[in-house]
C-alpha positions as CSV (number, residue, x, y, z in Angstrom):
1,M,53.2,-39.6,-9.6
2,T,51.8,-36.6,-7.8
3,A,52.5,-34.3,-10.7
4,T,50.9,-36.7,-13.1
5,F,47.8,-37.0,-10.9
6,S,47.6,-33.2,-10.6
7,A,47.9,-32.7,-14.4
8,E,45.2,-35.3,-15.0
9,T,42.9,-33.7,-12.4
10,S,43.4,-30.3,-14.0
11,A,42.6,-31.8,-17.4
12,I,39.4,-33.3,-16.1
13,T,38.4,-29.9,-14.7
14,L,39.1,-28.3,-18.1
15,C,37.0,-31.1,-19.7
16,A,34.1,-30.4,-17.5
17,E,34.4,-26.7,-18.2
18,G,34.4,-27.5,-21.9
19,A,31.2,-29.5,-21.6
20,M,29.5,-26.6,-19.9
21,L,30.6,-24.3,-22.6
22,A,29.3,-26.7,-25.2
23,D,25.9,-26.9,-23.5
24,A,25.9,-23.1,-23.5
25,G,26.5,-23.0,-27.3
26,D,30.1,-21.9,-27.1
27,T,31.6,-24.5,-29.4
28,A,34.9,-22.7,-29.9
29,G,35.4,-22.2,-26.2
30,S,34.6,-25.9,-25.5
31,I,37.1,-27.0,-28.2
32,A,39.8,-24.8,-26.7
33,C,39.2,-26.3,-23.3
34,Y,39.5,-29.8,-24.6
35,A,42.7,-28.9,-26.5
36,R,44.3,-27.4,-23.3
37,A,43.2,-30.6,-21.4
38,I,45.2,-32.7,-23.9
39,E,48.2,-30.5,-23.4
40,L,48.1,-31.3,-19.7
41,A,47.4,-35.0,-20.0
42,P,48.3,-36.2,-23.6
43,S,48.3,-39.9,-22.6
44,V,44.5,-39.9,-21.7
45,L,42.8,-41.3,-24.8
46,A,39.3,-40.2,-23.7
47,L,40.3,-36.5,-24.0
48,H,41.4,-37.0,-27.6
49,L,38.1,-38.7,-28.4
50,I,36.1,-35.9,-26.9
51,L,38.0,-33.3,-28.8
52,A,37.7,-35.1,-32.1
53,N,33.9,-35.6,-31.6
54,S,33.5,-31.9,-30.9
55,L,35.4,-31.0,-34.0
56,L,33.2,-33.4,-36.1
57,L,30.0,-31.9,-34.6
58,D,31.4,-28.4,-35.6
59,G,31.9,-29.6,-39.2
60,R,35.7,-29.6,-38.9
61,T,36.3,-33.1,-40.3
62,V,39.9,-32.6,-41.3
63,D,40.8,-31.1,-37.9
64,A,39.1,-34.1,-36.2
65,R,41.2,-36.5,-38.2
66,A,44.3,-34.6,-37.2
67,A,43.3,-34.8,-33.5
68,L,42.9,-38.6,-33.7
69,R,46.2,-39.0,-35.6
70,H,47.8,-37.1,-32.7
71,A,46.2,-39.6,-30.3
72,L,47.7,-42.4,-32.3
73,R,51.1,-41.0,-31.5
74,V,50.8,-40.0,-27.8
75,A,47.7,-41.6,-26.2
76,S,48.1,-44.6,-23.9
77,R,46.3,-47.7,-25.2
78,P,46.9,-50.4,-22.7
79,D,44.7,-53.1,-24.2
80,A,42.9,-54.2,-27.3
81,A,39.6,-52.5,-26.2
82,S,41.3,-49.1,-26.3
83,E,42.9,-49.8,-29.6
84,F,39.5,-50.8,-31.0
85,T,37.9,-47.6,-29.6
86,L,40.5,-45.4,-31.2
87,G,40.3,-47.4,-34.5
88,K,36.6,-47.0,-34.6
89,A,36.8,-43.2,-34.0
90,L,39.3,-42.9,-36.9
91,V,36.9,-44.8,-39.1
92,D,34.0,-42.7,-38.1
93,A,36.0,-39.5,-38.9
94,G,36.8,-40.9,-42.4
95,A,40.4,-41.8,-41.6
96,G,40.1,-45.5,-41.7
97,A,43.6,-45.9,-43.3
98,D,45.1,-44.6,-40.0
99,A,43.1,-47.2,-38.0
100,E,44.9,-50.1,-39.6
101,P,47.6,-50.6,-36.9
102,C,44.9,-50.4,-34.2
103,F,42.9,-53.2,-35.7
104,R,46.0,-55.2,-36.6
105,R,46.8,-55.3,-32.8
106,V,43.2,-56.2,-32.0
107,R,43.3,-59.0,-34.5
108,A,46.7,-60.3,-33.2
109,E,45.3,-60.5,-29.7
110,F,42.0,-62.1,-30.8
111,P,42.8,-64.1,-34.0
112,G,39.6,-66.1,-33.8
113,D,37.4,-63.0,-33.6
114,A,35.5,-62.4,-36.9
115,G,34.7,-58.8,-35.9
116,A,38.4,-58.0,-35.5
117,A,39.3,-59.5,-38.9
118,S,36.4,-57.6,-40.5
119,A,37.4,-54.3,-39.0
120,H,41.0,-54.9,-40.0
121,A,39.8,-55.6,-43.6
122,A,37.8,-52.4,-43.7
123,A,40.9,-50.4,-42.5
124,L,43.1,-52.1,-45.1
125,R,40.6,-51.2,-47.8
126,D,40.7,-47.5,-46.7
127,A,44.5,-47.7,-46.8
128,Q,44.2,-48.7,-50.5
129,R,45.5,-52.2,-49.9
130,P,42.6,-54.2,-51.3
131,E,44.5,-57.4,-51.9
132,E,45.4,-57.6,-48.2
133,A,41.9,-56.5,-47.3
134,W,40.5,-59.4,-49.3
135,D,42.6,-61.8,-47.3
136,A,41.4,-60.3,-44.0
137,I,37.7,-60.4,-45.0
138,S,38.0,-63.9,-46.3
139,A,39.3,-64.9,-42.9
140,A,36.4,-63.1,-41.2
141,L,33.8,-64.8,-43.4
142,R,35.3,-68.3,-42.7
143,M,34.6,-67.6,-39.1
144,A,31.2,-65.9,-39.6
145,P,29.9,-66.7,-43.1
146,N,26.5,-65.0,-42.6
147,E,27.7,-61.8,-40.9
148,P,26.0,-59.0,-43.0
149,V,28.6,-56.3,-42.3
150,A,31.4,-58.6,-43.3
151,L,29.5,-59.5,-46.4
152,L,29.1,-55.9,-47.3
153,T,32.7,-55.2,-46.6
154,A,33.6,-58.0,-49.0
155,A,31.4,-56.4,-51.6
156,M,33.3,-53.1,-51.3
157,I,36.7,-54.7,-51.4
158,R,35.7,-56.6,-54.6
159,H,34.6,-53.2,-56.0
160,D,38.1,-51.8,-55.2
161,L,39.6,-54.8,-57.0
162,S,37.6,-53.8,-60.1
163,D,35.5,-57.0,-59.7
164,F,32.2,-55.2,-60.0
165,T,30.1,-58.3,-60.8
166,G,31.7,-60.0,-57.8
167,A,31.0,-57.0,-55.6
168,L,27.3,-57.1,-56.6
169,H,27.2,-60.8,-55.7
170,W,28.6,-60.2,-52.2
171,C,26.2,-57.2,-51.8
172,E,23.2,-59.4,-52.6
173,K,24.5,-62.0,-50.1
174,S,24.5,-59.3,-47.4
175,L,21.0,-58.2,-48.3
176,A,19.8,-61.8,-48.2
177,V,20.8,-61.8,-44.5
178,R,19.7,-58.3,-43.7
179,P,17.1,-57.1,-46.3
180,D,16.5,-53.8,-44.5
181,S,20.1,-52.6,-44.5
182,S,20.1,-49.2,-46.1
183,G,23.8,-49.2,-46.4
184,A,23.8,-52.4,-48.4
185,R,21.0,-51.2,-50.7
186,V,22.7,-47.9,-51.4
187,T,25.9,-49.8,-52.2
188,R,24.0,-52.1,-54.5
189,G,22.6,-49.0,-56.1
190,Y,26.0,-47.6,-56.9
191,L,27.1,-51.0,-58.3
192,R,24.0,-51.2,-60.5
193,Q,24.6,-47.7,-61.9
194,L,28.2,-48.6,-62.5
195,L,27.2,-51.7,-64.4
196,G,24.6,-49.9,-66.5
197,D,21.4,-50.9,-64.6
198,S,20.1,-47.3,-64.2
199,D,16.6,-48.2,-63.1
200,G,17.7,-50.6,-60.4
201,G,20.4,-48.1,-59.3
202,W,17.9,-45.3,-58.8
203,S,15.5,-47.5,-57.0
204,D,18.2,-48.7,-54.5
205,F,19.5,-45.2,-54.0
206,E,16.1,-44.3,-52.4
207,A,17.3,-46.2,-49.3
208,R,19.7,-43.4,-48.5
209,A,19.0,-40.9,-45.7
210,L,16.5,-38.6,-47.4
211,P,16.3,-34.9,-46.5
212,V,13.0,-33.7,-45.1
213,P,12.0,-30.0,-44.6
214,N,10.8,-28.7,-41.3
215,T,7.3,-27.9,-42.7
216,A,4.0,-29.7,-43.3
217,A,4.9,-30.2,-47.0
218,E,4.0,-33.6,-48.5
219,R,6.7,-35.7,-50.2
220,W,6.2,-35.5,-53.9
221,R,5.9,-38.8,-55.7
222,G,4.9,-37.7,-59.1
223,E,1.4,-36.3,-58.6
224,S,0.3,-33.4,-60.8
225,L,1.8,-30.1,-59.7
226,E,-0.7,-27.9,-61.4
227,G,-1.4,-25.0,-59.1
228,K,1.0,-26.5,-56.5
229,S,4.4,-25.4,-55.1
230,L,7.4,-27.6,-54.9
231,L,10.6,-27.4,-52.8
232,V,13.5,-29.4,-54.4
233,I,16.0,-30.1,-51.5
234,G,19.7,-30.1,-52.4
235,E,21.7,-32.9,-50.8
236,Q,25.1,-34.3,-50.5
237,G,28.0,-32.5,-52.2
238,V,27.9,-29.4,-54.4
239,G,28.9,-31.5,-57.5
240,D,25.7,-33.5,-57.0
241,Q,23.8,-30.2,-56.8
242,F,25.1,-29.1,-60.2
243,Q,24.7,-32.6,-61.7
244,F,21.0,-33.1,-60.8
245,L,19.8,-29.6,-61.4
246,R,19.0,-30.6,-65.0
247,Y,15.9,-32.4,-63.8
248,V,14.3,-29.3,-62.4
249,H,13.7,-28.4,-66.1
250,H,11.5,-31.4,-66.7
251,P,8.0,-30.4,-67.9
252,I,6.3,-32.3,-65.0
253,V,8.4,-30.2,-62.5
254,Q,7.9,-27.0,-64.4
255,A,4.1,-27.4,-64.3
256,A,4.3,-26.3,-60.6
257,S,3.1,-22.8,-59.8
258,R,6.4,-22.3,-58.0
259,V,9.6,-24.4,-57.8
260,I,12.2,-23.5,-55.2
261,V,15.6,-25.1,-55.1
262,S,17.5,-25.3,-51.8
263,C,21.3,-25.5,-52.1
264,Q,24.6,-24.8,-50.4
265,T,24.9,-21.1,-49.4
266,D,27.8,-20.4,-51.7
267,A,25.9,-21.7,-54.7
268,V,22.8,-19.5,-54.2
269,S,24.0,-16.5,-56.2
270,L,25.0,-18.8,-59.1
271,L,21.7,-20.5,-59.3
272,R,19.8,-17.2,-59.0
273,T,21.9,-15.7,-61.8
274,S,21.0,-18.8,-63.9
275,G,17.3,-18.2,-63.3
276,Y,16.5,-20.7,-60.5
277,N,14.5,-19.7,-57.5
278,A,17.2,-20.7,-55.0
279,V,17.5,-20.4,-51.3
280,P,20.2,-21.7,-48.8
281,R,19.6,-25.1,-47.3
282,D,19.0,-23.7,-43.8
283,V,16.2,-21.4,-44.9
284,T,12.6,-22.7,-44.2
285,V,10.3,-22.5,-47.2
286,F,6.7,-23.4,-47.1
287,T,5.4,-25.3,-50.1
288,D,2.7,-27.9,-50.9
289,Y,5.3,-30.6,-51.8
290,Y,9.0,-31.3,-51.4
291,A,11.3,-33.7,-53.2
292,P,15.0,-34.6,-52.6
293,L,17.0,-33.4,-55.6
294,L,18.6,-36.8,-56.2
295,S,15.2,-38.5,-56.1
296,L,14.0,-36.6,-59.3
297,P,15.3,-39.3,-61.7
298,V,13.3,-42.1,-60.1
299,I,10.2,-39.9,-59.7
300,L,10.3,-38.7,-63.3
301,G,11.5,-42.1,-64.7
302,V,14.4,-40.6,-66.6
303,G,18.2,-41.2,-66.6
304,A,21.5,-39.5,-67.2
305,D,20.8,-39.1,-70.9
306,W,17.7,-36.9,-70.4
307,R,18.4,-33.7,-72.3
308,G,15.3,-31.7,-71.7
309,A,17.3,-28.9,-70.4
310,G,19.8,-29.0,-73.3
311,D,23.5,-29.5,-72.9
312,V,23.7,-26.2,-70.9
313,Y,21.5,-25.6,-67.9
314,L,23.6,-23.2,-65.9
315,T,24.4,-19.8,-67.4
316,V,26.2,-16.7,-66.4
317,P,24.9,-13.9,-68.6
318,D,27.5,-11.3,-67.6
319,A,30.5,-13.6,-68.1
320,R,32.8,-13.1,-71.0
321,T,32.7,-16.4,-72.7
322,R,35.7,-17.1,-75.0
323,E,35.4,-18.3,-78.6
324,R,37.1,-21.7,-78.2
325,K,38.8,-22.2,-81.5
326,Q,42.1,-23.3,-80.0
327,V,43.3,-24.6,-76.7
328,K,45.2,-21.7,-75.3
329,R,43.9,-21.0,-71.8
330,V,43.5,-24.2,-69.7
331,G,42.4,-24.4,-66.0
332,I,43.8,-27.2,-63.8
333,V,42.5,-28.7,-60.6
334,W,44.3,-31.7,-59.0
335,A,42.5,-32.3,-55.7
336,G,39.0,-32.3,-54.2
337,N,37.7,-31.6,-50.8
338,P,40.1,-33.3,-48.3
339,A,37.2,-34.0,-46.0
340,H,35.7,-36.4,-48.7
341,R,36.2,-40.0,-47.7
342,N,37.4,-41.0,-51.2
343,D,39.7,-38.0,-51.6
344,A,42.9,-40.0,-51.5
345,V,41.8,-42.0,-54.5
346,R,40.4,-39.2,-56.7
347,S,43.1,-36.6,-56.0
348,M,46.8,-36.4,-56.9
349,S,49.9,-34.6,-56.0
350,P,50.6,-31.3,-57.8
351,E,54.2,-32.4,-58.5
352,L,52.9,-34.8,-61.0
353,W,51.8,-31.9,-63.2
354,H,55.3,-30.6,-63.7
355,G,56.0,-32.2,-67.0
356,L,52.7,-31.1,-68.5
357,L,52.9,-27.5,-67.3
358,H,56.5,-27.1,-68.7
359,S,56.0,-28.8,-72.1
360,R,53.3,-26.5,-73.4
361,P,54.7,-22.9,-73.8
362,E,51.8,-22.1,-76.1
363,V,49.2,-22.8,-73.4
364,Q,48.5,-20.6,-70.4
365,F,47.6,-22.9,-67.5
366,V,45.4,-21.3,-64.9
367,C,45.5,-22.7,-61.4
368,L,41.9,-23.1,-60.1
369,Q,42.8,-25.3,-57.1
370,H,40.8,-24.1,-54.1
371,G,42.5,-23.0,-50.9
372,L,46.0,-22.2,-52.2
373,S,48.1,-19.3,-51.1
374,G,50.1,-17.5,-53.7
375,R,53.4,-19.3,-52.9
376,D,51.7,-22.7,-53.4
377,V,50.6,-22.1,-57.0
378,P,52.7,-24.4,-59.2
379,M,55.4,-23.0,-61.4
380,G,54.1,-22.8,-65.0
381,T,50.7,-21.6,-64.0
382,V,49.0,-18.3,-63.3
383,A,46.7,-18.0,-60.3
384,A,43.1,-17.3,-60.9
385,P,41.6,-14.4,-58.9
386,P,40.2,-15.4,-55.5
387,C,36.6,-16.8,-55.8
388,R,34.1,-15.8,-53.1
389,D,31.5,-18.3,-54.2
390,W,30.5,-20.6,-57.1
391,L,29.3,-17.7,-59.2
392,D,32.9,-16.3,-59.2
393,T,34.1,-19.8,-60.1
394,A,31.6,-20.0,-63.0
395,R,32.8,-16.7,-64.4
396,Q,36.4,-18.0,-64.3
397,L,35.4,-21.2,-66.1
398,C,33.7,-19.2,-68.9
399,R,37.0,-17.5,-69.6
400,L,38.8,-20.9,-70.3
401,D,39.2,-22.9,-73.4
402,L,39.4,-26.1,-71.4
403,L,39.3,-27.3,-67.8
404,I,41.5,-30.3,-66.8
405,T,40.4,-31.6,-63.4
406,V,40.1,-34.6,-61.1
407,D,36.6,-35.8,-60.2
408,T,35.3,-33.0,-57.9
409,G,32.5,-30.4,-57.9
410,I,34.1,-28.0,-60.4
411,A,33.9,-30.6,-63.1
412,H,30.1,-30.8,-62.7
413,L,29.8,-27.0,-62.7
414,A,31.9,-26.8,-65.9
415,G,29.8,-29.6,-67.5
416,A,26.6,-27.8,-66.6
417,L,27.9,-24.6,-68.1
418,G,29.0,-26.4,-71.3
419,V,32.6,-25.6,-70.7
420,P,34.9,-28.3,-72.3
421,V,36.3,-30.6,-69.5
422,W,38.9,-33.3,-69.5
423,L,38.0,-35.3,-66.5
424,L,40.8,-37.4,-64.9
425,V,39.1,-40.6,-63.5
426,S,40.6,-43.1,-61.0
427,H,41.0,-46.7,-62.1
428,V,37.9,-47.7,-60.0
429,P,35.6,-44.9,-61.0
430,D,32.8,-43.2,-59.2
431,W,29.4,-44.7,-60.2
432,R,28.4,-41.9,-62.5
433,W,31.2,-42.4,-65.0
434,G,30.7,-46.1,-65.8
435,I,33.5,-48.6,-66.2
436,S,34.7,-47.8,-69.8
437,G,34.7,-45.2,-72.5
438,S,35.8,-41.6,-72.9
439,S,32.4,-40.0,-73.0
440,T,29.5,-39.7,-70.5
441,P,25.8,-39.2,-71.0
442,W,25.8,-36.7,-68.1
443,Y,27.7,-33.9,-70.0
444,A,28.3,-33.4,-73.7
445,S,31.4,-31.3,-73.1
446,V,33.2,-33.8,-70.9
447,R,35.9,-36.2,-72.0
448,L,37.1,-38.9,-69.7
449,F,40.8,-39.9,-69.2
450,R,40.9,-43.1,-67.1
451,Q,43.7,-44.5,-65.0
452,P,45.0,-47.7,-66.6
453,A,45.9,-49.1,-63.2
454,R,45.3,-48.2,-59.6
455,G,47.1,-45.0,-58.6
456,D,48.7,-44.5,-62.1
457,W,48.1,-40.8,-62.6
458,S,51.4,-40.4,-64.5
459,R,50.0,-42.3,-67.4
460,V,46.8,-40.3,-67.3
461,L,48.8,-37.0,-67.6
462,T,50.9,-38.5,-70.4
463,N,47.7,-39.2,-72.3
464,V,46.5,-35.7,-71.6
465,N,49.7,-34.2,-72.9
466,A,49.4,-36.2,-76.1
467,A,45.8,-35.1,-76.5
468,L,46.8,-31.5,-76.2
469,S,49.2,-31.8,-79.1
470,G,46.5,-31.2,-81.7
471,A,43.2,-31.7,-79.9
472,D,40.1,-29.9,-80.6
473,V,38.7,-28.4,-77.4
474,G,35.9,-30.8,-77.1
475,G,37.6,-33.8,-78.7
């Protein structure tokens, strides 16, 4: 008992030291203190939560999830309240699937609690068990039929069950109870886009958290830009950046005396090479107006099929572009950013590619998967040279006859460059790909290969292999 008390006391001291270091701006030092505190008192749940929160604030989402998964294994959780606390932390870190056993226990102890059933449903959804999730949310709604969060959870579960019309119905019910819910409006926007209601989708999407510059610039809402300067603020992932850049070429935008595009730091050199006046997101730029990049479609009143920039609006003048008469050099990417909340759905195991890679001796497969060491490159592929930024990646893409990839940022870059892309799409697709068809209005060079059933990547790769047999690059 004395040793345990002493260890916990030392852990609390380390935790206090970590807090002081955090206040002083020494994030790395504070995280190290919290980690040492957990080594001394691994059963104390609060220490794991503090560490995970610090990692999240430092942008280390994957590490935060790992810290919380460690807590699942070793931390003491004597009651349902502590289980709920850990479960919520896992959800907030984007690891809702790991929270399922926590909420299962809470629900078992409080079977008549609608919140417990709703939280369990959300965790089951994240665990890709939508049928069980629907049972859980149905139970929650029987207990609390007008609870807006439960109604929105029901909408998202119907979406995962490919019932998009039903999902929209439940989303509308949630908004009827809480009309000012930004989360429900954005969800409805995604559903509207997926079902082909582009105008309604763009309108709802304006309910998202919008970026605002730290200047006196006015928000641009379509006024004349003659003699005025405009800052277009990049937001969300780098794929969104590449996808929506086309709208910067709209004549109304180009009428400005100066158009500056803020973007991720590692995309600046690519955009500048392509002729954009680009700056990193954290650089302050003084302009007359600003506009969030993803708001341009609604401001301009145009959709995915707007082709004012042509089919190619990113260029790398010094890249050696191949003449694509035959498919001989093919890039492959099988996974996106692991920090993305939907990564488990859109990504696949590299082992699934084995049959494709070894059945095409006439094709040179180039591994463009980010973050691999040499020994992790699959047999049957050659490793692309390391890429320092997106400009290097663009140069690599221009040397390919074809890119085969899951739904991640490099697909949008290739599409914007006009490089042929075969995009592997999950059974429940992202809003931008619609619910059917092999083509997309977003990119003329992209062909879609859709999962016939949830999780069935094997069939997708079988179809890709068949298409390679005599396919034209773009066909």
